[in-house]
All heavy atoms as TSV, in Angstrom:
chain	resi	resn	atom	element	x	y	z
A	1	MET	N	N	18.590	7.427	8.333
A	1	MET	CA	C	17.801	6.722	7.332
A	1	MET	C	C	17.483	7.662	6.196
A	1	MET	O	O	16.820	8.661	6.399
A	1	MET	CB	C	16.525	6.187	8.009
A	1	MET	CG	C	15.564	5.505	7.129
A	1	MET	SD	S	16.182	3.927	6.680
A	1	MET	CE	C	14.904	3.369	5.627
A	2	ILE	N	N	18.003	7.361	5.004
A	2	ILE	CA	C	17.705	8.182	3.843
A	2	ILE	C	C	16.527	7.683	3.094
A	2	ILE	O	O	15.659	8.411	2.698
A	2	ILE	CB	C	18.958	8.208	2.910
A	2	ILE	CG1	C	20.181	8.775	3.624
A	2	ILE	CG2	C	18.683	8.991	1.633
A	2	ILE	CD1	C	20.032	10.218	4.050
A	3	GLY	N	N	16.392	6.378	2.908
A	3	GLY	CA	C	15.219	5.799	2.252
A	3	GLY	C	C	15.598	4.520	1.499
A	3	GLY	O	O	16.785	4.301	1.178
A	4	ASN	N	N	14.632	3.717	1.250
A	4	ASN	CA	C	14.883	2.427	0.562
A	4	ASN	C	C	15.442	2.520	-0.847
A	4	ASN	O	O	16.168	1.657	-1.252
A	4	ASN	CB	C	13.586	1.589	0.524
A	4	ASN	CG	C	13.255	1.031	1.894
A	4	ASN	OD1	O	14.153	0.853	2.703
A	4	ASN	ND2	N	11.998	0.698	2.131
A	5	PRO	N	N	15.094	3.550	-1.617
A	5	PRO	CA	C	15.696	3.610	-2.954
A	5	PRO	C	C	17.260	3.701	-2.936
A	5	PRO	O	O	17.882	3.336	-3.918
A	5	PRO	CB	C	15.115	4.880	-3.529
A	5	PRO	CG	C	13.860	5.091	-2.836
A	5	PRO	CD	C	14.136	4.567	-1.472
A	6	PHE	N	N	17.831	4.075	-1.826
A	6	PHE	CA	C	19.273	4.232	-1.725
A	6	PHE	C	C	19.895	3.069	-0.949
A	6	PHE	O	O	21.098	3.102	-0.621
A	6	PHE	CB	C	19.664	5.557	-1.070
A	6	PHE	CG	C	19.095	6.743	-1.832
A	6	PHE	CD1	C	17.989	7.409	-1.379
A	6	PHE	CD2	C	19.721	7.176	-2.992
A	6	PHE	CE1	C	17.442	8.476	-2.074
A	6	PHE	CE2	C	19.211	8.241	-3.696
A	6	PHE	CZ	C	18.086	8.907	-3.236
A	7	ASN	N	N	19.157	2.009	-0.730
A	7	ASN	CA	C	19.640	0.886	0.005
A	7	ASN	C	C	20.798	0.222	-0.749
A	7	ASN	O	O	20.655	-0.110	-1.948
A	7	ASN	CB	C	18.518	-0.149	0.240
A	7	ASN	CG	C	18.903	-1.232	1.164
A	7	ASN	OD1	O	19.906	-1.151	1.859
A	7	ASN	ND2	N	18.146	-2.295	1.164
A	8	GLY	N	N	21.953	0.017	-0.124
A	8	GLY	CA	C	23.108	-0.606	-0.768
A	8	GLY	C	C	24.034	0.394	-1.467
A	8	GLY	O	O	25.067	-0.041	-1.975
A	9	PHE	N	N	23.663	1.640	-1.549
A	9	PHE	CA	C	24.504	2.670	-2.180
A	9	PHE	C	C	25.175	3.541	-1.128
A	9	PHE	O	O	24.681	3.684	-0.022
A	9	PHE	CB	C	23.659	3.568	-3.125
A	9	PHE	CG	C	23.148	2.882	-4.311
A	9	PHE	CD1	C	21.831	2.396	-4.322
A	9	PHE	CD2	C	23.896	2.629	-5.396
A	9	PHE	CE1	C	21.308	1.720	-5.407
A	9	PHE	CE2	C	23.406	1.987	-6.532
A	9	PHE	CZ	C	22.121	1.543	-6.546
A	10	ASN	N	N	26.280	4.108	-1.485
A	10	ASN	CA	C	26.923	5.059	-0.618
A	10	ASN	C	C	26.305	6.458	-0.820
A	10	ASN	O	O	26.223	6.926	-1.943
A	10	ASN	CB	C	28.445	5.139	-0.926
A	10	ASN	CG	C	29.166	3.895	-0.535
A	10	ASN	OD1	O	28.806	3.250	0.440
A	10	ASN	ND2	N	30.152	3.496	-1.347
A	11	VAL	N	N	25.897	7.047	0.260
A	11	VAL	CA	C	25.314	8.369	0.266
A	11	VAL	C	C	26.216	9.280	1.036
A	11	VAL	O	O	26.674	8.943	2.146
A	11	VAL	CB	C	23.872	8.340	0.889
A	11	VAL	CG1	C	23.322	9.755	0.943
A	11	VAL	CG2	C	23.006	7.414	0.102
A	12	GLY	N	N	26.561	10.446	0.470
A	12	GLY	CA	C	27.484	11.361	1.128
A	12	GLY	C	C	26.780	12.407	2.024
A	12	GLY	O	O	25.702	12.804	1.719
A	13	ILE	N	N	27.433	12.721	3.073
A	13	ILE	CA	C	26.957	13.765	4.029
A	13	ILE	C	C	28.084	14.801	4.111
A	13	ILE	O	O	29.209	14.471	4.426
A	13	ILE	CB	C	26.635	13.184	5.381
A	13	ILE	CG1	C	25.550	12.094	5.270
A	13	ILE	CG2	C	26.205	14.292	6.336
A	13	ILE	CD1	C	25.312	11.401	6.525
A	14	LYS	N	N	27.767	16.043	3.781
A	14	LYS	CA	C	28.765	17.111	3.733
A	14	LYS	C	C	28.377	18.236	4.650
A	14	LYS	O	O	27.293	18.810	4.511
A	14	LYS	CB	C	28.899	17.585	2.309
A	14	LYS	CG	C	29.967	18.649	2.155
A	14	LYS	CD	C	30.058	19.088	0.671
A	14	LYS	CE	C	31.077	20.147	0.478
A	14	LYS	NZ	N	31.109	20.636	-0.920
A	15	LYS	N	N	29.256	18.571	5.592
A	15	LYS	CA	C	29.053	19.665	6.497
A	15	LYS	C	C	29.421	20.961	5.746
A	15	LYS	O	O	30.543	21.105	5.252
A	15	LYS	CB	C	29.886	19.518	7.760
A	15	LYS	CG	C	29.822	20.655	8.721
A	15	LYS	CD	C	28.522	20.648	9.491
A	15	LYS	CE	C	28.617	21.756	10.543
A	15	LYS	NZ	N	27.315	22.139	11.022
A	16	GLU	N	N	28.494	21.895	5.638
A	16	GLU	CA	C	28.744	23.204	5.036
A	16	GLU	C	C	28.740	24.228	6.124
A	16	GLU	O	O	28.825	23.873	7.302
A	16	GLU	CB	C	27.694	23.442	3.944
A	16	GLU	CG	C	27.816	22.431	2.799
A	16	GLU	CD	C	26.748	22.638	1.752
A	16	GLU	OE1	O	25.790	23.375	1.978
A	16	GLU	OE2	O	26.895	22.006	0.688
A	17	PHE	N	N	28.723	25.503	5.782
A	17	PHE	CA	C	28.891	26.585	6.779
A	17	PHE	C	C	27.865	26.431	7.927
A	17	PHE	O	O	28.202	26.328	9.086
A	17	PHE	CB	C	28.761	27.955	6.129
A	17	PHE	CG	C	29.893	28.229	5.145
A	17	PHE	CD1	C	29.627	28.160	3.792
A	17	PHE	CD2	C	31.179	28.438	5.601
A	17	PHE	CE1	C	30.680	28.395	2.885
A	17	PHE	CE2	C	32.170	28.668	4.712
A	17	PHE	CZ	C	31.948	28.662	3.353
A	18	ASP	N	N	26.636	26.481	7.578
A	18	ASP	CA	C	25.580	26.474	8.614
A	18	ASP	C	C	24.575	25.316	8.430
A	18	ASP	O	O	23.529	25.282	9.086
A	18	ASP	CB	C	24.817	27.775	8.668
A	18	ASP	CG	C	24.203	28.127	7.331
A	18	ASP	OD1	O	24.534	27.466	6.341
A	18	ASP	OD2	O	23.365	29.070	7.318
A	19	SER	N	N	24.882	24.357	7.538
A	19	SER	CA	C	23.934	23.284	7.264
A	19	SER	C	C	24.680	22.017	6.908
A	19	SER	O	O	25.943	22.027	6.803
A	19	SER	CB	C	23.014	23.660	6.141
A	19	SER	OG	O	23.730	23.827	4.946
A	20	VAL	N	N	23.954	20.962	6.747
A	20	VAL	CA	C	24.508	19.639	6.354
A	20	VAL	C	C	23.766	19.253	5.086
A	20	VAL	O	O	22.542	19.242	5.029
A	20	VAL	CB	C	24.282	18.597	7.467
A	20	VAL	CG1	C	24.745	17.254	7.019
A	20	VAL	CG2	C	25.010	18.996	8.719
A	21	SER	N	N	24.515	18.917	4.020
A	21	SER	CA	C	23.899	18.500	2.769
A	21	SER	C	C	24.079	17.008	2.561
A	21	SER	O	O	25.039	16.419	3.012
A	21	SER	CB	C	24.469	19.301	1.591
A	21	SER	OG	O	25.855	19.085	1.494
A	22	ILE	N	N	23.093	16.422	1.854
A	22	ILE	CA	C	23.055	14.989	1.549
A	22	ILE	C	C	23.270	14.844	0.033
A	22	ILE	O	O	22.597	15.502	-0.747
A	22	ILE	CB	C	21.720	14.365	1.974
A	22	ILE	CG1	C	21.378	14.685	3.409
A	22	ILE	CG2	C	21.738	12.853	1.742
A	22	ILE	CD1	C	22.317	14.165	4.455
A	23	TRP	N	N	24.241	13.987	-0.332
A	23	TRP	CA	C	24.618	13.821	-1.705
A	23	TRP	C	C	24.518	12.336	-2.150
A	23	TRP	O	O	24.761	11.449	-1.353
A	23	TRP	CB	C	26.069	14.249	-1.929
A	23	TRP	CG	C	26.272	15.718	-1.776
A	23	TRP	CD1	C	26.349	16.420	-0.607
A	23	TRP	CD2	C	26.415	16.685	-2.812
A	23	TRP	NE1	N	26.497	17.746	-0.843
A	23	TRP	CE2	C	26.525	17.946	-2.208
A	23	TRP	CE3	C	26.362	16.599	-4.202
A	23	TRP	CZ2	C	26.690	19.117	-2.919
A	23	TRP	CZ3	C	26.516	17.765	-4.908
A	23	TRP	CH2	C	26.668	18.978	-4.289
A	24	PHE	N	N	24.147	12.127	-3.405
A	24	PHE	CA	C	24.177	10.805	-4.009
A	24	PHE	C	C	24.949	10.976	-5.295
A	24	PHE	O	O	24.469	11.529	-6.278
A	24	PHE	CB	C	22.762	10.331	-4.313
A	24	PHE	CG	C	22.705	8.969	-4.971
A	24	PHE	CD1	C	23.104	7.841	-4.258
A	24	PHE	CD2	C	22.307	8.835	-6.282
A	24	PHE	CE1	C	23.042	6.615	-4.847
A	24	PHE	CE2	C	22.272	7.598	-6.877
A	24	PHE	CZ	C	22.654	6.482	-6.149
A	25	GLY	N	N	26.209	10.543	-5.287
A	25	GLY	CA	C	27.087	10.772	-6.456
A	25	GLY	C	C	27.360	12.261	-6.591
A	25	GLY	O	O	27.690	12.963	-5.615
A	26	ASN	N	N	27.111	12.807	-7.789
A	26	ASN	CA	C	27.277	14.234	-8.037
A	26	ASN	C	C	25.983	15.000	-7.834
A	26	ASN	O	O	25.932	16.205	-8.082
A	26	ASN	CB	C	27.776	14.479	-9.449
A	26	ASN	CG	C	29.196	13.996	-9.662
A	26	ASN	OD1	O	29.973	13.892	-8.693
A	26	ASN	ND2	N	29.517	13.628	-10.841
A	27	ASN	N	N	24.927	14.291	-7.368
A	27	ASN	CA	C	23.639	14.948	-7.219
A	27	ASN	C	C	23.347	15.295	-5.788
A	27	ASN	O	O	23.356	14.448	-4.898
A	27	ASN	CB	C	22.555	14.020	-7.770
A	27	ASN	CG	C	22.689	13.676	-9.202
A	27	ASN	OD1	O	22.973	14.565	-9.994
A	27	ASN	ND2	N	22.499	12.422	-9.535
A	28	LYS	N	N	23.101	16.537	-5.535
A	28	LYS	CA	C	22.718	17.037	-4.229
A	28	LYS	C	C	21.248	16.718	-4.003
A	28	LYS	O	O	20.413	17.224	-4.709
A	28	LYS	CB	C	23.002	18.488	-4.054
A	28	LYS	CG	C	22.711	19.026	-2.670
A	28	LYS	CD	C	23.080	20.482	-2.560
A	28	LYS	CE	C	22.764	21.013	-1.175
A	28	LYS	NZ	N	23.093	22.491	-1.095
A	29	LEU	N	N	20.956	15.865	-3.003
A	29	LEU	CA	C	19.577	15.542	-2.723
A	29	LEU	C	C	18.856	16.623	-1.934
A	29	LEU	O	O	17.663	16.865	-2.163
A	29	LEU	CB	C	19.514	14.196	-1.944
A	29	LEU	CG	C	20.113	13.019	-2.629
A	29	LEU	CD1	C	20.008	11.795	-1.734
A	29	LEU	CD2	C	19.383	12.722	-3.935
A	30	GLY	N	N	19.579	17.260	-1.033
A	30	GLY	CA	C	18.970	18.316	-0.273
A	30	GLY	C	C	19.773	18.628	0.974
A	30	GLY	O	O	20.912	18.129	1.125
A	31	ASN	N	N	19.167	19.454	1.831
A	31	ASN	CA	C	19.815	19.837	3.091
A	31	ASN	C	C	19.074	19.184	4.227
A	31	ASN	O	O	17.886	19.014	4.221
A	31	ASN	CB	C	19.827	21.356	3.244
A	31	ASN	CG	C	20.714	22.040	2.286
A	31	ASN	OD1	O	21.761	21.547	1.974
A	31	ASN	ND2	N	20.228	23.164	1.710
A	32	LEU	N	N	19.844	18.838	5.273
A	32	LEU	CA	C	19.255	18.201	6.442
A	32	LEU	C	C	18.756	19.245	7.412
A	32	LEU	O	O	19.474	20.171	7.770
A	32	LEU	CB	C	20.333	17.353	7.128
A	32	LEU	CG	C	19.926	16.580	8.350
A	32	LEU	CD1	C	18.891	15.481	7.958
A	32	LEU	CD2	C	21.093	15.946	9.010
A	33	ASP	N	N	17.487	19.135	7.733
A	33	ASP	CA	C	16.878	20.013	8.787
A	33	ASP	C	C	17.350	19.448	10.080
A	33	ASP	O	O	16.897	18.371	10.497
A	33	ASP	CB	C	15.367	20.030	8.650
A	33	ASP	CG	C	14.716	20.973	9.625
A	33	ASP	OD1	O	15.342	21.375	10.614
A	33	ASP	OD2	O	13.584	21.355	9.410
A	34	GLN	N	N	18.216	20.126	10.814
A	34	GLN	CA	C	18.832	19.593	11.996
A	34	GLN	C	C	17.886	19.633	13.215
A	34	GLN	O	O	18.182	18.973	14.206
A	34	GLN	CB	C	20.123	20.361	12.302
A	34	GLN	CG	C	21.150	20.144	11.227
A	34	GLN	CD	C	22.452	20.891	11.471
A	34	GLN	OE1	O	22.589	21.585	12.478
A	34	GLN	NE2	N	23.397	20.744	10.572
A	35	ASN	N	N	16.741	20.312	13.135
A	35	ASN	CA	C	15.777	20.287	14.214
A	35	ASN	C	C	14.821	19.113	14.094
A	35	ASN	O	O	14.521	18.471	15.074
A	35	ASN	CB	C	14.973	21.606	14.243
A	35	ASN	CG	C	15.849	22.814	14.582
A	35	ASN	OD1	O	16.822	22.660	15.376
A	35	ASN	ND2	N	15.578	23.937	13.965
A	36	LEU	N	N	14.402	18.838	12.836
A	36	LEU	CA	C	13.429	17.762	12.646
A	36	LEU	C	C	14.041	16.518	12.039
A	36	LEU	O	O	13.372	15.510	11.913
A	36	LEU	CB	C	12.331	18.264	11.659
A	36	LEU	CG	C	11.507	19.467	12.124
A	36	LEU	CD1	C	10.572	19.932	11.030
A	36	LEU	CD2	C	10.765	19.123	13.388
A	37	PHE	N	N	15.339	16.589	11.668
A	37	PHE	CA	C	16.051	15.479	11.056
A	37	PHE	C	C	15.364	15.001	9.788
A	37	PHE	O	O	15.155	13.804	9.563
A	37	PHE	CB	C	16.297	14.349	12.019
A	37	PHE	CG	C	17.178	14.742	13.132
A	37	PHE	CD1	C	16.676	14.981	14.411
A	37	PHE	CD2	C	18.545	14.860	12.962
A	37	PHE	CE1	C	17.499	15.391	15.460
A	37	PHE	CE2	C	19.371	15.244	13.983
A	37	PHE	CZ	C	18.838	15.502	15.245
A	38	LEU	N	N	14.902	15.923	8.999
A	38	LEU	CA	C	14.287	15.649	7.660
A	38	LEU	C	C	15.170	16.248	6.550
A	38	LEU	O	O	15.882	17.201	6.807
A	38	LEU	CB	C	12.888	16.257	7.608
A	38	LEU	CG	C	11.848	15.739	8.547
A	38	LEU	CD1	C	10.557	16.560	8.406
A	38	LEU	CD2	C	11.565	14.276	8.277
A	39	ILE	N	N	15.059	15.666	5.366
A	39	ILE	CA	C	15.802	16.219	4.240
A	39	ILE	C	C	14.907	17.171	3.483
A	39	ILE	O	O	13.835	16.737	2.976
A	39	ILE	CB	C	16.313	15.060	3.327
A	39	ILE	CG1	C	17.274	14.155	4.081
A	39	ILE	CG2	C	16.953	15.677	2.086
A	39	ILE	CD1	C	17.680	12.950	3.315
A	40	ASN	N	N	15.323	18.386	3.390
A	40	ASN	CA	C	14.620	19.382	2.557
A	40	ASN	C	C	15.187	19.295	1.173
A	40	ASN	O	O	16.375	19.512	0.961
A	40	ASN	CB	C	14.778	20.793	3.098
A	40	ASN	CG	C	14.166	20.963	4.440
A	40	ASN	OD1	O	13.122	20.394	4.730
A	40	ASN	ND2	N	14.870	21.717	5.313
A	41	PRO	N	N	14.368	18.895	0.161
A	41	PRO	CA	C	14.888	18.670	-1.165
A	41	PRO	C	C	15.453	19.910	-1.821
A	41	PRO	O	O	14.999	21.040	-1.569
A	41	PRO	CB	C	13.705	18.146	-1.975
A	41	PRO	CG	C	12.506	18.426	-1.143
A	41	PRO	CD	C	12.954	18.661	0.251
A	42	ASP	N	N	16.484	19.730	-2.589
A	42	ASP	CA	C	17.141	20.825	-3.329
A	42	ASP	C	C	16.381	20.935	-4.684
A	42	ASP	O	O	16.161	19.939	-5.370
A	42	ASP	CB	C	18.602	20.519	-3.574
A	42	ASP	CG	C	19.373	21.662	-4.197
A	42	ASP	OD1	O	18.726	22.686	-4.526
A	42	ASP	OD2	O	20.605	21.543	-4.325
A	43	SER	N	N	15.973	22.136	-5.027
A	43	SER	CA	C	15.177	22.333	-6.265
A	43	SER	C	C	15.992	21.995	-7.507
A	43	SER	O	O	15.406	21.686	-8.568
A	43	SER	CB	C	14.705	23.770	-6.358
A	43	SER	OG	O	15.774	24.667	-6.359
A	44	ASN	N	N	17.337	22.015	-7.451
A	44	ASN	CA	C	18.167	21.698	-8.608
A	44	ASN	C	C	18.681	20.292	-8.575
A	44	ASN	O	O	19.557	19.936	-9.331
A	44	ASN	CB	C	19.351	22.663	-8.698
A	44	ASN	CG	C	18.884	24.091	-8.918
A	44	ASN	OD1	O	17.895	24.337	-9.623
A	44	ASN	ND2	N	19.537	25.027	-8.250
A	45	SER	N	N	18.171	19.437	-7.676
A	45	SER	CA	C	18.758	18.113	-7.500
A	45	SER	C	C	18.323	17.100	-8.546
A	45	SER	O	O	18.974	16.123	-8.730
A	45	SER	CB	C	18.439	17.558	-6.102
A	45	SER	OG	O	17.076	17.360	-5.984
A	46	TYR	N	N	17.253	17.355	-9.224
A	46	TYR	CA	C	16.814	16.438	-10.235
A	46	TYR	C	C	16.070	17.191	-11.334
A	46	TYR	O	O	15.614	18.298	-11.142
A	46	TYR	CB	C	15.865	15.368	-9.646
A	46	TYR	CG	C	14.686	15.962	-8.945
A	46	TYR	CD1	C	13.483	16.141	-9.639
A	46	TYR	CD2	C	14.710	16.317	-7.596
A	46	TYR	CE1	C	12.368	16.705	-9.004
A	46	TYR	CE2	C	13.606	16.797	-6.938
A	46	TYR	CZ	C	12.439	17.006	-7.689
A	46	TYR	OH	O	11.365	17.548	-7.089
A	47	LYS	N	N	15.971	16.549	-12.468
A	47	LYS	CA	C	15.270	17.177	-13.603
A	47	LYS	C	C	13.852	16.524	-13.686
A	47	LYS	O	O	13.696	15.361	-13.439
A	47	LYS	CB	C	16.007	16.901	-14.906
A	47	LYS	CG	C	17.346	17.561	-14.934
A	47	LYS	CD	C	18.095	17.237	-16.216
A	47	LYS	CE	C	19.443	17.877	-16.241
A	47	LYS	NZ	N	20.185	17.557	-17.475
A	48	VAL	N	N	12.914	17.325	-14.033
A	48	VAL	CA	C	11.566	16.859	-14.248
A	48	VAL	C	C	11.479	16.320	-15.655
A	48	VAL	O	O	11.768	17.030	-16.617
A	48	VAL	CB	C	10.507	17.933	-13.987
A	48	VAL	CG1	C	9.116	17.429	-14.296
A	48	VAL	CG2	C	10.626	18.453	-12.575
A	49	HIS	N	N	11.144	15.069	-15.799
A	49	HIS	CA	C	11.063	14.465	-17.100
A	49	HIS	C	C	9.605	14.524	-17.625
A	49	HIS	O	O	8.700	14.350	-16.865
A	49	HIS	CB	C	11.522	12.998	-17.041
A	49	HIS	CG	C	12.944	12.846	-16.658
A	49	HIS	ND1	N	13.959	13.068	-17.481
A	49	HIS	CD2	C	13.518	12.504	-15.476
A	49	HIS	CE1	C	15.121	12.898	-16.901
A	49	HIS	NE2	N	14.860	12.541	-15.647
A	50	LYS	N	N	9.488	14.731	-18.927
A	50	LYS	CA	C	8.173	14.717	-19.531
A	50	LYS	C	C	7.741	13.251	-19.635
A	50	LYS	O	O	8.523	12.347	-19.861
A	50	LYS	CB	C	8.225	15.310	-20.934
A	50	LYS	CG	C	8.583	16.752	-20.987
A	50	LYS	CD	C	8.593	17.246	-22.387
A	50	LYS	CE	C	8.970	18.682	-22.499
A	50	LYS	NZ	N	9.041	19.121	-23.870
A	51	PRO	N	N	6.420	12.987	-19.381
A	51	PRO	CA	C	6.008	11.631	-19.514
A	51	PRO	C	C	6.167	11.200	-21.000
A	51	PRO	O	O	5.955	11.968	-21.908
A	51	PRO	CB	C	4.521	11.665	-19.148
A	51	PRO	CG	C	4.169	13.092	-19.072
A	51	PRO	CD	C	5.385	13.898	-18.972
A	52	ARG	N	N	6.575	9.912	-21.155
A	52	ARG	CA	C	6.781	9.480	-22.538
A	52	ARG	C	C	5.468	9.206	-23.216
A	52	ARG	O	O	4.459	8.876	-22.527
A	52	ARG	CB	C	7.691	8.264	-22.516
A	52	ARG	CG	C	7.088	7.070	-21.845
A	52	ARG	CD	C	8.033	5.899	-21.906
A	52	ARG	NE	N	7.270	4.751	-21.570
A	52	ARG	CZ	C	7.737	3.595	-21.217
A	52	ARG	NH1	N	9.004	3.410	-21.258
A	52	ARG	NH2	N	6.957	2.594	-20.934
A	53	LYS	N	N	5.450	9.357	-24.468
A	53	LYS	CA	C	4.243	9.149	-25.259
A	53	LYS	C	C	3.987	7.683	-25.428
A	53	LYS	O	O	4.869	6.908	-25.881
A	53	LYS	CB	C	4.372	9.829	-26.648
A	53	LYS	CG	C	3.134	9.852	-27.453
A	53	LYS	CD	C	3.370	10.608	-28.736
A	53	LYS	CE	C	2.075	10.637	-29.535
A	53	LYS	NZ	N	2.262	11.346	-30.819
A	54	VAL	N	N	2.838	7.238	-25.042
A	54	VAL	CA	C	2.473	5.830	-25.162
A	54	VAL	C	C	1.532	5.671	-26.322
A	54	VAL	O	O	0.496	6.332	-26.442
A	54	VAL	CB	C	1.777	5.304	-23.859
A	54	VAL	CG1	C	1.352	3.894	-24.005
A	54	VAL	CG2	C	2.715	5.512	-22.663
A	55	THR	N	N	1.911	4.778	-27.227
A	55	THR	CA	C	1.046	4.532	-28.402
A	55	THR	C	C	0.423	3.192	-28.227
A	55	THR	O	O	1.106	2.198	-27.819
A	55	THR	CB	C	1.831	4.586	-29.685
A	55	THR	OG1	O	2.878	3.624	-29.654
A	55	THR	CG2	C	2.414	5.970	-29.949
A	56	LYS	N	N	-0.837	3.075	-28.513
A	56	LYS	CA	C	-1.542	1.791	-28.405
A	56	LYS	C	C	-1.374	1.031	-29.694
A	56	LYS	O	O	-1.458	1.580	-30.775
A	56	LYS	CB	C	-3.044	2.022	-28.137
A	56	LYS	CG	C	-3.283	2.628	-26.781
A	56	LYS	CD	C	-4.805	2.739	-26.527
A	56	LYS	CE	C	-5.069	3.327	-25.144
A	56	LYS	NZ	N	-6.500	3.437	-24.853
A	57	LYS	N	N	-1.126	-0.261	-29.545
A	57	LYS	CA	C	-1.045	-1.116	-30.732
A	57	LYS	C	C	-2.349	-1.838	-30.905
A	57	LYS	O	O	-2.935	-2.307	-29.970
A	57	LYS	CB	C	0.091	-2.123	-30.512
A	57	LYS	CG	C	1.456	-1.491	-30.457
A	57	LYS	CD	C	2.548	-2.526	-30.300
A	57	LYS	CE	C	3.914	-1.891	-30.216
A	57	LYS	NZ	N	4.979	-2.872	-30.087
A	58	TYR	N	N	-2.772	-1.828	-32.163
A	58	TYR	CA	C	-4.035	-2.514	-32.451
A	58	TYR	C	C	-3.719	-3.770	-33.241
A	58	TYR	O	O	-3.006	-3.755	-34.196
A	58	TYR	CB	C	-4.922	-1.565	-33.298
A	58	TYR	CG	C	-5.379	-0.351	-32.483
A	58	TYR	CD1	C	-4.735	0.858	-32.626
A	58	TYR	CD2	C	-6.439	-0.426	-31.575
A	58	TYR	CE1	C	-5.128	1.962	-31.888
A	58	TYR	CE2	C	-6.841	0.641	-30.867
A	58	TYR	CZ	C	-6.185	1.842	-31.047
A	58	TYR	OH	O	-6.578	2.928	-30.311
A	59	TYR	N	N	-4.252	-4.868	-32.775
A	59	TYR	CA	C	-4.080	-6.115	-33.430
A	59	TYR	C	C	-5.415	-6.577	-34.031
A	59	TYR	O	O	-6.443	-6.377	-33.419
A	59	TYR	CB	C	-3.585	-7.205	-32.442
A	59	TYR	CG	C	-2.229	-6.843	-31.850
A	59	TYR	CD1	C	-2.096	-6.287	-30.604
A	59	TYR	CD2	C	-1.063	-7.155	-32.598
A	59	TYR	CE1	C	-0.837	-5.950	-30.090
A	59	TYR	CE2	C	0.183	-6.795	-32.063
A	59	TYR	CZ	C	0.281	-6.188	-30.810
A	59	TYR	OH	O	1.490	-5.929	-30.297
A	60	PRO	N	N	-5.372	-7.139	-35.219
A	60	PRO	CA	C	-6.628	-7.550	-35.845
A	60	PRO	C	C	-7.251	-8.692	-35.039
A	60	PRO	O	O	-6.525	-9.564	-34.528
A	60	PRO	CB	C	-6.254	-8.025	-37.219
A	60	PRO	CG	C	-4.767	-8.211	-37.197
A	60	PRO	CD	C	-4.244	-7.358	-36.078
A	61	SER	N	N	-8.540	-8.662	-34.949
A	61	SER	CA	C	-9.249	-9.705	-34.229
A	61	SER	C	C	-9.235	-10.981	-35.054
A	61	SER	O	O	-9.335	-10.955	-36.273
A	61	SER	CB	C	-10.715	-9.265	-33.991
A	61	SER	OG	O	-11.467	-10.283	-33.502
A	62	PRO	N	N	-9.162	-12.152	-34.407
A	62	PRO	CA	C	-9.172	-13.433	-35.189
A	62	PRO	C	C	-10.535	-13.654	-35.848
A	62	PRO	O	O	-10.628	-14.380	-36.815
A	62	PRO	CB	C	-8.894	-14.508	-34.189
A	62	PRO	CG	C	-8.975	-13.918	-32.841
A	62	PRO	CD	C	-8.893	-12.416	-33.012
A	63	ASP	N	N	-11.554	-12.918	-35.395
A	63	ASP	CA	C	-12.871	-13.093	-35.985
A	63	ASP	C	C	-13.052	-12.244	-37.243
A	63	ASP	O	O	-14.013	-12.415	-37.979
A	63	ASP	CB	C	-13.991	-12.702	-34.982
A	63	ASP	CG	C	-13.951	-13.604	-33.754
A	63	ASP	OD1	O	-13.525	-14.757	-33.898
A	63	ASP	OD2	O	-14.332	-13.126	-32.658
A	64	ALA	N	N	-12.131	-11.339	-37.470
A	64	ALA	CA	C	-12.261	-10.407	-38.650
A	64	ALA	C	C	-11.909	-11.055	-39.907
A	64	ALA	O	O	-11.221	-11.967	-40.095
A	64	ALA	CB	C	-11.409	-9.173	-38.383
């Protein structure tokens, strides 16, 4: 079980020298901890995006 966000997608599992890596397309999600069966995230697997700037729109009041 990888998680609901990947439901319906093909997820790759690759055996490496001493570990197993989990892939989604060209993105390495992380390595599988074979003792706990958890995915340890790869620090280079995703980019941190800056939150987008939200501007508030002001509409004139009908009473004005």
